[in-house]
C-alpha positions as CSV (number, residue, x, y, z in Angstrom):
1,M,-25.9,24.8,-18.0
2,R,-23.5,27.6,-18.2
3,I,-23.4,28.4,-22.0
4,G,-21.0,30.7,-23.7
5,F,-21.7,32.5,-27.0
6,D,-19.5,34.4,-29.4
7,A,-21.7,37.5,-29.3
8,K,-19.7,39.9,-31.5
9,R,-22.3,39.8,-34.2
10,L,-25.2,40.0,-31.7
11,F,-23.9,43.4,-30.5
12,N,-22.4,44.8,-33.7
13,N,-24.2,43.4,-36.7
14,F,-27.7,44.6,-37.7
15,T,-28.5,42.2,-40.6
16,G,-28.7,38.4,-40.9
17,L,-26.0,37.2,-38.6
18,G,-26.9,39.7,-35.9
19,N,-30.6,39.0,-36.2
20,Y,-29.9,35.3,-35.8
21,S,-27.9,35.8,-32.7
22,R,-30.3,38.2,-31.0
23,T,-33.4,36.1,-31.8
24,L,-31.8,32.9,-30.6
25,L,-30.5,34.4,-27.3
26,E,-33.8,36.1,-26.6
27,D,-35.7,32.8,-27.2
28,L,-33.3,30.8,-25.0
29,S,-33.9,33.2,-22.1
30,I,-37.7,32.9,-22.6
31,Y,-38.0,29.2,-23.0
32,F,-35.0,28.0,-20.9
33,P,-34.5,30.6,-18.2
34,D,-32.8,28.2,-15.8
35,N,-29.6,28.2,-17.9
36,E,-26.9,30.8,-17.5
37,Y,-26.0,32.7,-20.7
38,F,-22.6,34.3,-21.1
39,L,-22.1,36.7,-24.1
40,F,-18.5,37.1,-25.1
41,T,-17.8,40.2,-27.2
42,P,-14.9,42.6,-27.9
43,K,-17.2,45.6,-28.0
44,V,-20.9,46.7,-27.9
45,K,-22.7,49.0,-30.2
46,P,-25.6,50.4,-28.2
47,S,-28.9,50.4,-30.1
48,P,-32.6,49.5,-29.5
49,Q,-31.8,46.0,-30.7
50,T,-28.8,45.4,-28.5
51,N,-29.8,47.3,-25.3
52,P,-32.1,44.5,-24.1
53,F,-29.0,42.3,-23.6
54,I,-27.1,44.8,-21.5
55,N,-27.7,45.0,-17.7
56,N,-30.2,42.1,-18.1
57,P,-30.2,39.4,-15.4
58,F,-30.5,36.6,-18.0
59,F,-27.2,37.6,-19.7
60,Q,-23.7,38.1,-18.5
61,V,-21.7,40.2,-20.9
62,V,-17.9,39.4,-20.9
63,Y,-15.4,41.8,-22.4
64,P,-11.7,41.3,-23.1
65,K,-9.3,42.4,-20.3
66,S,-6.5,43.2,-22.8
67,R,-6.2,45.8,-25.5
68,F,-5.8,43.1,-28.2
69,K,-9.5,42.6,-28.7
70,N,-9.4,40.8,-32.1
71,W,-6.8,38.4,-30.8
72,W,-8.9,37.8,-27.7
73,R,-11.8,36.6,-29.7
74,T,-9.6,34.4,-31.8
75,S,-7.6,32.8,-29.0
76,G,-7.4,34.7,-25.6
77,I,-11.1,34.1,-25.0
78,K,-10.3,30.5,-23.9
79,N,-9.0,31.8,-20.5
80,D,-12.3,33.6,-19.9
81,L,-14.3,30.5,-20.9
82,L,-12.4,28.5,-18.2
83,D,-12.6,31.3,-15.6
84,N,-16.4,31.4,-16.1
85,K,-16.7,27.6,-15.9
86,I,-18.5,27.5,-19.2
87,D,-20.0,24.0,-19.9
88,I,-20.4,24.5,-23.7
89,Y,-19.5,27.2,-26.1
90,H,-21.4,28.2,-29.2
91,G,-19.8,30.1,-32.1
92,L,-22.9,31.8,-33.5
93,S,-21.3,32.9,-36.8
94,H,-18.8,30.5,-38.4
95,E,-16.0,30.8,-35.9
96,L,-14.4,29.0,-32.9
97,P,-11.3,30.0,-30.9
98,I,-8.0,28.5,-31.9
99,K,-7.2,25.3,-29.9
100,I,-10.6,25.3,-28.1
101,R,-10.3,21.6,-27.8
102,G,-7.4,22.1,-25.4
103,T,-9.8,23.6,-22.9
104,K,-11.9,20.4,-23.0
105,I,-15.0,22.6,-23.3
106,P,-17.4,21.1,-25.9
107,S,-18.2,23.4,-28.7
108,V,-20.9,24.1,-31.4
109,V,-20.6,26.3,-34.4
110,T,-23.3,27.6,-36.6
111,I,-22.5,27.8,-40.3
112,H,-24.9,30.1,-42.2
113,D,-23.6,29.8,-45.7
114,L,-20.5,29.3,-47.8
115,I,-21.5,31.9,-50.4
116,F,-17.9,33.2,-50.7
117,K,-17.1,29.8,-52.3
118,Q,-20.0,30.0,-54.8
119,F,-19.6,33.7,-55.7
120,P,-15.9,34.4,-55.1
121,N,-15.9,37.5,-57.4
122,Q,-18.1,39.2,-54.8
123,Y,-15.4,39.0,-52.1
124,S,-11.8,40.2,-51.9
125,K,-9.1,37.7,-52.1
126,I,-8.0,38.3,-48.5
127,D,-11.6,38.0,-47.2
128,R,-12.0,34.7,-49.1
129,S,-8.8,33.4,-47.6
130,I,-9.7,34.4,-44.0
131,Y,-13.2,33.0,-44.3
132,D,-11.9,29.7,-45.7
133,I,-9.4,29.2,-42.9
134,K,-11.8,30.2,-40.1
135,F,-14.9,28.3,-41.4
136,K,-12.9,25.1,-42.2
137,Y,-11.2,25.2,-38.8
138,A,-14.5,25.7,-37.0
139,C,-16.2,22.8,-38.9
140,K,-13.4,20.4,-38.2
141,N,-13.0,21.2,-34.5
142,A,-16.6,21.7,-33.3
143,D,-18.3,18.8,-31.6
144,V,-21.4,19.6,-33.7
145,V,-21.8,21.8,-36.7
146,I,-25.3,23.5,-37.0
147,A,-26.2,24.3,-40.5
148,I,-29.2,26.6,-41.0
149,S,-30.5,24.7,-44.0
150,E,-30.1,21.5,-45.9
151,S,-28.6,23.5,-48.7
152,T,-25.8,24.8,-46.3
153,K,-25.3,21.3,-45.0
154,K,-24.6,20.0,-48.5
155,D,-22.1,22.8,-49.1
156,I,-20.3,22.1,-45.9
157,V,-20.0,18.4,-46.9
158,H,-18.9,19.3,-50.4
159,Y,-16.3,22.0,-49.7
160,Y,-14.9,20.8,-46.4
161,G,-15.4,17.0,-46.4
162,I,-17.2,17.1,-43.1
163,E,-19.1,13.9,-42.2
164,P,-22.8,14.5,-42.7
165,N,-23.7,12.9,-39.3
166,K,-21.6,15.6,-37.6
167,I,-23.9,18.3,-39.1
168,K,-27.2,19.1,-37.6
169,V,-29.7,21.2,-39.6
170,I,-31.6,23.6,-37.3
171,Y,-33.5,26.2,-39.1
172,Q,-33.8,29.9,-38.1
173,T,-36.8,31.7,-36.9
174,C,-37.5,35.5,-36.8
175,G,-38.4,38.0,-34.1
176,E,-41.7,37.5,-32.3
177,H,-42.8,41.0,-33.3
178,F,-43.2,39.7,-36.9
179,K,-45.8,37.2,-35.7
180,I,-48.2,39.9,-34.4
181,Q,-51.0,41.0,-36.8
182,H,-51.5,44.7,-36.6
183,G,-54.9,46.4,-36.7
184,T,-56.0,48.9,-39.3
185,G,-55.2,51.9,-37.0
186,S,-51.7,50.8,-36.3
187,L,-51.0,50.0,-39.9
188,R,-52.3,53.4,-41.1
189,A,-50.2,55.2,-38.4
190,V,-47.0,53.6,-39.8
191,Q,-48.1,54.3,-43.3
192,K,-48.6,58.0,-42.4
193,K,-45.3,58.2,-40.5
194,Y,-43.2,57.1,-43.4
195,K,-45.4,58.6,-46.1
196,L,-45.8,55.1,-47.7
197,P,-47.8,54.8,-50.9
198,E,-51.4,53.4,-50.7
199,R,-50.2,50.3,-52.5
200,F,-46.6,49.1,-52.9
201,L,-44.2,46.3,-53.4
202,L,-41.5,45.6,-50.8
203,S,-37.8,44.7,-50.8
204,V,-35.9,44.1,-47.5
205,G,-32.3,43.2,-47.1
206,A,-28.7,44.4,-47.7
207,V,-28.4,46.0,-51.1
208,I,-25.6,43.9,-52.4
209,E,-25.0,42.3,-55.8
210,R,-26.0,38.7,-54.7
211,K,-29.4,39.8,-53.6
212,D,-30.0,41.2,-57.1
213,L,-32.2,44.3,-56.6
214,E,-31.3,45.1,-60.2
215,S,-33.5,42.4,-61.5
216,T,-36.4,43.7,-59.5
217,I,-35.9,47.2,-60.9
218,R,-35.7,45.8,-64.4
219,A,-38.9,43.9,-63.8
220,L,-40.7,47.2,-62.8
221,S,-39.7,48.7,-66.2
222,L,-41.5,45.8,-67.9
223,L,-44.8,46.6,-66.3
224,S,-47.3,48.9,-67.9
225,K,-48.3,52.2,-66.3
226,E,-51.5,50.6,-65.2
227,E,-49.7,47.6,-63.6
228,L,-46.8,49.6,-62.0
229,I,-47.1,50.3,-58.3
230,P,-44.2,51.8,-56.2
231,L,-41.4,49.6,-54.8
232,V,-40.3,50.4,-51.2
233,V,-36.6,49.3,-50.6
234,I,-35.4,48.8,-47.0
235,G,-31.7,48.1,-46.7
236,R,-28.3,49.7,-46.8
237,G,-25.6,49.3,-49.5
238,G,-22.4,50.8,-50.9
239,K,-21.2,50.7,-54.5
240,Y,-23.9,48.3,-55.6
241,L,-26.6,50.6,-54.3
242,D,-25.1,53.4,-56.3
243,K,-25.3,51.2,-59.4
244,V,-28.9,50.4,-58.7
245,K,-29.8,54.1,-58.3
246,K,-28.2,54.8,-61.7
247,L,-30.3,52.1,-63.2
248,I,-33.4,53.5,-61.7
249,Q,-32.6,56.9,-63.3
250,Q,-31.8,55.3,-66.6
251,L,-35.2,53.5,-66.6
252,D,-37.0,56.7,-65.5
253,L,-38.3,55.0,-62.4
254,N,-37.3,57.7,-59.9
255,Q,-41.0,58.2,-58.9
256,S,-41.6,54.5,-58.5
257,V,-38.8,53.5,-56.1
258,V,-38.7,54.6,-52.5
259,F,-35.7,54.0,-50.2
260,L,-36.5,53.8,-46.5
261,Q,-34.8,53.1,-43.2
262,P,-37.6,52.5,-40.7
263,E,-37.3,51.5,-37.0
264,N,-37.0,47.7,-36.7
265,K,-40.1,47.6,-34.5
266,E,-42.2,49.0,-37.3
267,L,-40.9,46.7,-40.0
268,P,-43.7,44.1,-39.4
269,A,-46.4,46.7,-40.1
270,I,-44.6,47.6,-43.4
271,Y,-44.5,43.9,-44.4
272,Q,-48.3,43.7,-43.7
273,L,-49.0,46.8,-45.7
274,A,-47.1,45.6,-48.8
275,E,-48.9,43.8,-51.6
276,I,-45.9,41.6,-52.5
277,F,-42.5,40.9,-50.9
278,L,-39.7,40.6,-53.5
279,Y,-36.6,38.6,-52.7
280,P,-34.9,37.4,-56.0
281,S,-31.6,36.5,-54.4
282,R,-29.1,34.4,-56.4
283,C,-28.0,32.5,-53.3
284,E,-28.9,32.4,-49.5
285,G,-27.9,30.2,-46.6
286,F,-31.6,30.5,-45.5
287,G,-33.5,33.8,-45.9
288,I,-34.9,35.3,-42.7
289,P,-36.8,38.1,-44.6
290,I,-38.8,35.5,-46.3
291,I,-40.1,34.0,-43.1
292,E,-40.7,37.5,-41.8
293,S,-43.0,38.1,-44.8
294,L,-44.7,34.7,-44.5
295,N,-45.5,35.5,-40.8
296,C,-47.0,38.8,-41.9
297,K,-49.1,36.9,-44.5
298,T,-47.6,38.8,-47.4
299,P,-47.1,36.9,-50.7
300,V,-43.5,36.3,-51.7
301,I,-41.7,36.2,-55.0
302,T,-38.3,34.5,-54.7
303,T,-35.9,32.4,-56.6
304,N,-35.8,28.6,-56.9
305,T,-32.2,28.2,-55.9
306,S,-30.0,27.4,-52.8
307,A,-32.0,27.4,-49.5
308,L,-34.8,29.7,-50.6
309,P,-37.3,27.0,-51.3
310,E,-36.6,25.6,-47.9
311,A,-37.4,29.0,-46.3
312,A,-40.5,29.8,-48.4
313,G,-42.1,26.4,-49.0
314,P,-45.4,26.6,-50.9
315,G,-45.9,30.2,-49.8
316,A,-44.0,31.7,-52.7
317,H,-44.1,32.4,-56.4
318,Y,-40.8,31.1,-57.7
319,V,-38.6,32.5,-60.5
320,A,-35.2,31.6,-61.9
321,P,-32.3,33.8,-60.8
322,Q,-31.7,37.0,-62.8
323,Q,-34.9,36.8,-64.8
324,P,-36.7,40.2,-64.7
325,N,-39.3,38.8,-67.1
326,Q,-40.3,36.1,-64.7
327,I,-40.4,38.6,-61.8
328,A,-42.7,40.9,-63.8
329,E,-45.0,38.0,-64.6
330,G,-45.1,37.1,-60.9
331,I,-46.0,40.6,-59.9
332,R,-48.8,40.7,-62.6
333,K,-50.2,37.3,-61.5
334,I,-50.3,38.1,-57.7
335,L,-51.8,41.6,-58.2
336,N,-54.4,40.4,-60.7
337,D,-55.3,37.0,-59.4
338,K,-56.7,37.5,-55.9
339,P,-57.4,33.8,-55.3
340,Y,-53.8,33.0,-56.1
341,A,-52.5,35.7,-53.9
342,L,-54.7,34.5,-51.0
343,K,-53.5,30.9,-51.6
344,L,-49.9,32.0,-51.3
345,S,-50.7,34.0,-48.2
346,E,-52.5,31.1,-46.5
347,E,-50.1,28.3,-47.5
348,G,-47.1,30.4,-46.6
349,F,-48.5,31.2,-43.1
350,K,-49.3,27.6,-42.5
351,Y,-45.8,26.5,-43.6
352,V,-43.9,29.1,-41.6
353,Q,-45.2,27.5,-38.4
354,K,-42.4,24.9,-38.7
355,F,-40.0,27.7,-37.8
356,D,-41.8,28.3,-34.5
357,S,-39.4,29.9,-32.0
358,K,-40.1,27.3,-29.2
359,L,-39.5,24.4,-31.6
360,I,-36.2,25.9,-32.9
361,T,-35.0,26.7,-29.4
362,E,-35.8,23.2,-28.1
363,E,-33.7,21.7,-31.0
364,I,-30.7,23.9,-29.9
365,I,-31.0,22.8,-26.3
366,K,-31.3,19.1,-27.3
367,T,-28.1,19.5,-29.3
368,Y,-26.2,21.0,-26.3
369,K,-27.5,18.3,-24.0
370,K,-26.6,15.5,-26.4
371,I,-23.0,16.8,-26.6
372,L,-22.7,17.1,-22.9
373,N,-24.2,13.6,-22.2
374,S,-21.9,12.0,-24.7
């Protein structure tokens, strides 16, 4: 098969959407090397994460020939799909080109979430309008919609009236480097490099309002001096990050919160060094950081809402959204009850095997073949 992908996020996004795209394409090249993979992108941001896809015999990167790069991705790309004799096209992040049906090229779109519908105040009016138009169009015109969780599938049916049998739930996986257990020497080298505390809690993800780092910070303030261990925060942010830092200062927690931007390749070791991974998000389409943590055998505290229970399964201590008291209780329990912490670690690691890379990639290929055969 000659498979085309909307690779803008793969080459230019370094959080959830980009990670999904890079992991999927890497796995396809490993498990199904006989296919031809075409990556359509208006631009490329060179980095250690994107460089493996450039000048790689498994991937053909296709750029726009015109100056109107944004319009190319929205519409002009169709000519390039035809020129490259693409058999099937996959919009990896919510979008498909306008009138793609006119090319008679079958298409798939992955919908990660419809969070802008559930938390409209966290998005500008223009962004909500654009997302709504693009997402709805893609869902209605794709041959198959891939939802990354049952929670997202329900939202697609609810908000856009898409027939459930048109939507295929295919979960996400994470990078293979999160599935490697590091030895003591390797862990200590990373700990020394980043001057990490001997014991610490961990938060990973964009520092935005929905992910609610505030509740984690407030939970720390509820712990006694004997219970409190530092929190390491990995993630970028804007105005909300400034708000969080002011809260840290107000609660006199400056010595207990460390902000860090490590290399991606060393993130698994940091997960494995952490005592607990904290992810009290108010809403997620899935939650890749959770399965990263489960693969690293680190106990998770997360919320009992949206797709998060699907991602974490029995390997997490659940709390209600925006409940610092419950987060603090979870921290106490995991730190003080070693059998409970071990139980979370073991059950979480067993559960996360359902998101095995080969199994996920096989489901993607089966979906492509089913569309082509029909």
